[in-house]
C-alpha positions in Angstrom: -6.9 2.8 -27.1 -7.1 5.3 -24.3 -4.6 8.1 -23.9 -3.2 6.5 -20.8 -2.7 3.1 -22.5 -1.1 4.8 -25.5 1.2 6.7 -23.3 2.1 3.6 -21.4 2.8 1.7 -24.7 5.2 4.5 -25.7 7.0 4.2 -22.4 7.2 0.4 -22.7 8.7 0.6 -26.2 11.3 3.1 -25.0 12.3 1.0 -21.9 12.6 -2.4 -23.5 16.0 -1.7 -25.2 17.4 -0.6 -21.8 16.7 -3.9 -20.2 18.0 -5.9 -23.2 21.2 -3.9 -23.2 21.8 -4.4 -19.5 21.4 -8.2 -19.9 23.5 -8.5 -23.0 26.4 -6.2 -22.0 26.4 -6.4 -18.2 24.6 -9.6 -17.3 27.5 -11.1 -15.5 28.5 -8.1 -13.5 28.4 -8.5 -9.7 26.4 -5.7 -8.0 25.9 -7.1 -4.4 27.5 -9.3 -1.8 25.4 -11.4 0.6 26.2 -12.0 4.2 25.2 -15.0 6.4 23.0 -12.6 8.4 21.1 -11.6 5.3 20.5 -15.2 4.3 19.2 -16.2 7.7 17.5 -12.8 8.3 14.9 -12.8 5.6 17.1 -11.5 2.8 16.9 -8.0 4.2 18.8 -5.5 2.2 19.9 -7.9 -0.6 19.7 -6.0 -3.9 17.9 -8.7 -6.0 14.6 -7.1 -7.2 13.9 -4.3 -9.7 11.1 -1.8 -9.9 10.9 1.7 -11.4 7.6 2.4 -9.7 9.0 3.5 -6.3 12.2 3.7 -4.3 12.6 4.1 -0.5 15.2 6.7 0.3 16.5 6.5 3.9 16.3 10.3 4.2 13.5 11.4 1.8 11.2 8.5 2.3 9.3 6.8 -0.5 9.6 8.3 -4.0 7.0 7.5 -6.6 8.6 7.6 -10.0 11.3 9.9 -8.7 9.0 12.3 -7.0 9.0 12.7 -3.2 5.6 12.5 -1.5 5.4 16.3 -0.9 6.1 16.7 -4.6 3.4 14.1 -5.5 0.8 15.8 -3.3 1.7 19.3 -4.7 1.9 18.4 -8.4 -0.9 15.9 -9.0 -4.3 17.5 -10.0 -7.0 17.8 -7.3 -10.8 17.7 -7.5 -12.4 21.1 -7.2 -12.5 22.1 -3.5 -10.4 19.2 -2.4 -7.0 19.4 -0.7 -5.8 15.9 -1.7 -5.0 14.7 -5.3 -7.0 12.3 -7.4 -6.0 8.7 -6.8 -6.5 8.2 -10.6 -3.7 10.8 -11.1 -1.4 8.8 -8.9 -2.1 5.6 -10.9 -1.3 7.5 -14.1 2.0 8.6 -12.5 2.9 5.1 -11.3 2.3 3.7 -14.8 3.9 6.3 -16.9 6.3 8.3 -14.7 4.7 11.5 -15.7 2.5 14.0 -13.8 -0.9 13.9 -15.6 -2.9 17.0 -16.7 -6.4 17.6 -15.5 -7.7 16.4 -18.9 -5.6 13.2 -18.7 -7.0 12.5 -15.2 -10.5 13.1 -16.3 -10.1 10.5 -19.0 -8.8 7.9 -16.6 -11.8 8.7 -14.3 -14.2 8.3 -17.2 -12.6 5.0 -18.1 -12.6 3.8 -14.5 -16.3 4.6 -13.9 -17.2 2.4 -16.8 -15.3 -0.5 -15.1 -16.7 -0.2 -11.5 -19.7 -2.5 -11.8 -19.3 -5.7 -9.9 -20.7 -9.0 -11.2 -23.6 -10.2 -9.1 -21.8 -13.3 -8.1 -19.1 -11.2 -6.3 -21.9 -9.8 -4.1 -23.1 -13.3 -3.6 -19.6 -14.5 -2.5 -19.4 -11.6 0.0 -22.9 -12.2 1.3 -22.1 -15.9 1.9 -19.6 -15.1 4.6 -20.8 -14.9 8.2 -20.9 -11.4 9.7 -18.2 -12.3 12.2 -15.7 -13.1 9.4 -12.5 -11.1 9.1 -12.9 -8.5 6.3 -9.5 -9.4 4.8 -10.7 -13.0 4.3 -13.7 -11.7 2.5 -11.7 -9.2 0.4 -9.2 -11.9 -0.7 -12.0 -14.3 -1.6 -14.0 -11.6 -3.5 -10.9 -10.7 -5.6 -10.1 -14.4 -6.2 -13.6 -15.1 -7.3 -13.2 -12.6 -10.2 -10.5 -14.7 -11.8 -13.0 -15.9 -14.3 -13.1 -12.3 -15.6 -9.4 -12.4 -16.5 -8.8 -11.2 -20.1 -5.1 -12.2 -19.7 -6.1 -15.8 -18.9 -8.5 -16.0 -21.8 -6.0 -14.6 -24.3 -3.2 -16.7 -23.0 -5.2 -19.9 -23.4 -6.0 -18.9 -27.0 -2.3 -18.1 -27.7 -0.8 -14.7 -27.2 2.5 -13.1 -28.2 4.7 -12.5 -25.2 5.2 -8.9 -26.2 1.4 -8.4 -25.7 1.2 -9.8 -22.2 1.2 -6.3 -20.8 -1.8 -5.3 -22.8 -4.2 -7.9 -21.3 -2.7 -7.4 -17.9 -3.3 -3.6 -18.2 -7.0 -4.2 -19.0 -7.4 -6.6 -16.1 -5.6 -4.2 -13.7 -7.8 -1.3 -14.8 -10.8 -3.4 -14.1 -9.7 -4.5 -10.7 -8.5 -1.1 -9.6 -11.9 0.3 -10.4 -13.7 -2.4 -8.5 -11.5 -2.6 -5.3 -13.2 0.4 -3.6 -16.6 -1.0 -4.4 -15.7 -4.4 -2.9 -14.2 -2.7 0.2 -17.2 -0.4 0.8 -19.6 -3.3 0.4 -17.7 -5.4 2.9 -17.7 -2.5 5.3 -21.5 -2.0 5.1 -22.2 -5.7 5.3 -20.1 -6.3 8.5 -20.6 -3.0 10.3 -24.3 -2.1 9.9 -24.5 -0.1 6.7 -27.0 -0.6 3.9 -25.3 -3.3 1.8 -27.2 -4.1 -1.4 -26.1 -4.6 -5.0 -28.0 -1.6 -6.4 -26.9 0.9 -3.8 -24.6 3.7 -3.4 -22.3 4.5 -6.4 -22.0 8.0 -7.7 -20.6 8.0 -11.3 -19.8 11.7 -11.0 -17.3 11.2 -8.3 -13.6 10.2 -8.5 -12.0 7.1 -6.8 -11.7 8.7 -3.3 -14.9 10.6 -3.5 -17.0 7.7 -4.6 -15.5 5.5 -1.9 -16.4 8.0 0.8 -19.9 8.2 -0.7 -20.3 4.4 -0.6 -19.1 4.3 3.0 -21.7 6.9 3.9 -19.0 9.3 5.1 -19.3 13.1 4.8 -16.5 15.5 3.7 -13.6 15.6 4.3 -13.5 11.8 4.4 -13.2 11.9 0.6 -9.8 13.7 1.2 -8.9 11.2 3.9 -9.5 8.3 1.4 -7.5 10.0 -1.3 -4.6 10.7 1.2 -4.7 7.2 2.7 -4.7 5.3 -0.7 -1.9 7.5 -2.1 0.3 7.1 1.0 0.0 3.3 1.0 0.1 2.8 -2.8 3.7 1.4 -3.0 6.8 0.9 -0.9 9.4 -0.6 -3.3 9.0 -4.2 -4.3 10.6 -6.1 -1.5 7.9 -5.7 1.2 5.6 -8.7 1.8 2.6 -7.5 -0.1 4.4 -6.1 -3.1 6.8 -9.0 -3.3 4.0 -11.6 -3.0 2.1 -10.0 -5.8 5.2 -9.9 -8.0 6.2 -13.5 -7.1 2.8 -14.9 -8.0 2.5 -12.9 -11.2 6.0 -14.1 -12.3 4.5 -17.5 -12.8 2.0 -15.8 -15.3 -0.9 -16.3 -12.8 -3.3 -13.5 -13.6 -3.7 -10.4 -11.5 -6.7 -11.8 -9.6 -4.6 -14.6 -8.2 -1.7 -12.2 -7.6 -3.7 -9.5 -5.8 -5.5 -12.0 -3.6 -2.1 -13.3 -2.6 -0.9 -9.7 -1.9 -3.9 -9.2 0.3 -3.1 -12.4 2.3 0.4 -11.2 2.9 -0.8 -7.8 4.0 -3.0 -9.4 6.6 0.0 -10.6 8.6 0.7 -8.8 12.0 4.3 -8.1 10.9 3.1 -6.2 7.9 -0.3 -4.5 7.5 -1.6 -4.6 11.0 0.8 -2.1 12.6 -1.6 0.9 12.4 -4.3 -0.8 14.4 -1.7 -2.0 16.9 -0.6 1.7 17.4 -4.2 2.8 17.8 -4.9 0.1 20.4 -1.8 1.1 22.3 -2.8 4.8 22.3 -6.3 4.0 23.5 -4.9 1.8 26.3 -2.6 4.7 27.2 -5.5 7.1 27.4 -7.2 4.7 29.8 -4.1 4.5 32.0 -3.9 8.2 32.1 -7.5 8.5 33.4 -9.0 9.7 30.1 -7.1 13.0 30.4 -4.4 14.2 28.1 -1.2 14.2 30.2 1.4 16.8 30.5 4.7 16.3 28.7 6.5 15.4 31.9 4.0 12.7 32.8 4.2 11.3 29.3 8.0 11.3 29.3 8.0 9.3 32.5 5.5 6.8 31.0 7.7 6.4 27.9 10.8 5.8 29.9 9.0 3.3 32.1 7.8 1.6 29.0 11.3 1.3 27.5 12.9 0.3 30.8 10.5 -2.6 31.1 11.7 -3.9 27.8 8.7 -2.8 25.7 8.7 -0.6 22.6 6.7 2.5 21.7 4.7 1.4 18.6 4.7 3.6 15.6 8.3 4.8 16.0 11.2 3.5 14.0 11.6 2.0 10.5 13.9 -0.6 9.0 15.1 1.8 6.3 14.1 5.4 7.1 16.5 7.6 9.1 14.1 10.5 9.6 10.4 11.2 10.1 8.4 9.2 7.6 7.0 11.7 5.1 3.8 9.7 5.1 3.5 10.5 8.8 4.2 14.2 8.1 1.5 14.5 5.5 -1.1 13.0 7.8 0.1 15.2 10.7 -0.4 18.3 8.6 -3.9 17.1 7.7 -4.7 16.4 11.4 -3.3 19.8 12.5 -5.7 21.5 10.1 -8.8 19.3 10.4 -8.8 17.6 13.9 -6.4 19.6 16.2 -8.7 19.1 19.2 -9.2 15.4 18.7 -8.2 13.8 22.0 -6.4 10.8 20.4 -4.5 13.2 18.1 -3.4 15.2 21.1 -1.7 12.0 22.4 -0.1 11.5 19.0 1.1 15.1 19.0 2.7 14.8 22.4 4.4 11.5 21.5 5.7 13.1 18.3 7.4 15.8 20.4 8.9 13.7 23.2 9.6 10.2 21.9 12.3 10.8 19.4 14.6 12.7 21.9 14.0 9.9 24.4 14.9 7.2 21.9 18.0 9.1 20.9 19.1 9.4 24.5 18.4 5.7 25.0 20.6 5.0 22.0 19.1 1.7 20.8 17.0 2.9 17.9 18.6 3.6 14.6 15.6 5.6 13.6 13.8 7.3 16.5 11.2 9.1 14.3 7.6 8.2 13.8 6.4 6.1 10.8 3.2 6.1 8.8 1.4 3.9 11.3 1.8 6.3 14.2 -1.4 8.1 13.4 -3.1 6.6 10.3 -5.5 4.6 12.6 -6.2 7.8 14.6 -7.4 9.6 11.5 -9.7 6.7 10.5 -11.1 6.6 14.1 -11.9 10.3 14.1 -14.1 10.0 11.0 -16.0 7.1 12.4 -14.2 4.1 10.9 -13.7 2.5 14.3 -13.4 -1.1 13.3 -9.7 -2.1 13.6 -10.0 -5.1 11.3 -11.1 -2.9 8.4 -8.0 -0.8 8.3 -6.0 -3.4 6.4 -8.7 -3.5 3.8 -8.1 0.2 3.2 -4.4 -0.5 3.1 -5.1 -3.3 0.5 -7.1 -0.9 -1.8 -4.2 1.6 -1.8 -1.5 -1.1 -2.2 -3.2 -2.6 -5.2 -2.3 0.5 -7.2 1.4 -0.1 -6.8 1.3 -3.8 -7.0 -0.7 -3.8 -10.3 1.5 -1.1 -11.8 4.5 -3.2 -11.1 3.0 -6.4 -12.6 2.0 -4.5 -15.8 5.6 -3.4 -16.2 7.0 -6.9 -15.3 5.0 -8.3 -18.1 5.9 -5.5 -20.5 9.6 -6.0 -19.9 9.5 -9.8 -20.0 10.8 -10.4 -16.5 11.1 -14.1 -15.8 9.7 -16.5 -13.2 11.3 -15.7 -9.9 13.3 -18.6 -8.6 16.1 -17.9 -6.0 18.4 -20.7 -4.9 18.3 -22.1 -1.4 21.0 -23.9 0.5 21.1 -26.0 3.7 22.4 -25.1 7.1 25.2 -27.6 6.6 26.2 -25.9 3.3 26.2 -22.5 4.9 28.4 -23.7 7.8 30.8 -25.1 5.3 30.9 -21.8 3.4 32.0 -19.9 6.5 34.5 -22.6 7.7 32.6 -24.2 10.6 33.9 -27.7 11.1 31.9 -30.4 12.8 
């Protein structure tokens, strides 16, 4: 048993009595009221899910295991010469709630390297797709194809104690986390002109982010870009589409390959994972309208007001929960100010950052006038040569798998049941609120 797995087991054993006590002593206590608006409006804001992995604070942004993002980036160990932490360190934190030491991260990396090798049939599945296929379709199919590798499925069929569900799920999750960057990089090289072959391009001396950049054929500091991107997108509570889809599928005891493939499918929707490319497209269109010149603040202010007055929105600003600048945006902004301050697209992002919030505040319609993570994540990828919009959601998926799989491991460890909310008809809802026909 690795040190990480042993640490996780200790945490699980300590946590199980807490859940049992809550159910036994307080199982009937009411903790939330539900409005008609919430029932019809996609269950927004209803407190009906549980996760200890992350929490979205309206003013501090996402917290991973109680740590704010600035704390995560400050406290997690970093590779020598790098400015961004090990992704493996984040995965350790998500699983255990503890900041790992350098030695603990090194062991996770060693374990992960030994799990990176893809079965040949996965390459065959990817190669079978036409080159004009969407990369998310290929990613979802490649992950699904590995269901035959599921240790959980094998042990479940042979008979397994419920208390051990987490163990096999952990092994499957470690295997998939290690393979996700390999699958993503192979898809990128297949679709966009790289050298895609089964025997290419892995460097076992590199960590998660470094090896991904190496496989993509990207020079430094793209390794730091990868680490930053994957950590920022790792989790966002359990109610968003991708996280919830993974949880929902796994609650039926489908293995993590089914669940992760479903998570990817949810992330591919334009209302969820495509926002960063929509922002980038908008900024590039804006640059064309401005005659390929960075405008003055006054010119940009007029353009923003004209946009709002015509009934359109400024993409990349606002958030359903946050009430201040998204810390994920701020971390990327600091990276950009240090590494690409003269990039023309970033100059547009910088101007928008300074002028849009006051305008939205003056307009008075936006509850949160501040930029969110999508306002510049596409710009960063574009600067380092990843100019294919459709691939951005693959990057998102690789990062999000860290949080989704951590949650599924803990769901199994704590014995959370099949998710099955009750639905009602419109007639019943009308009767509840006193509407007579």
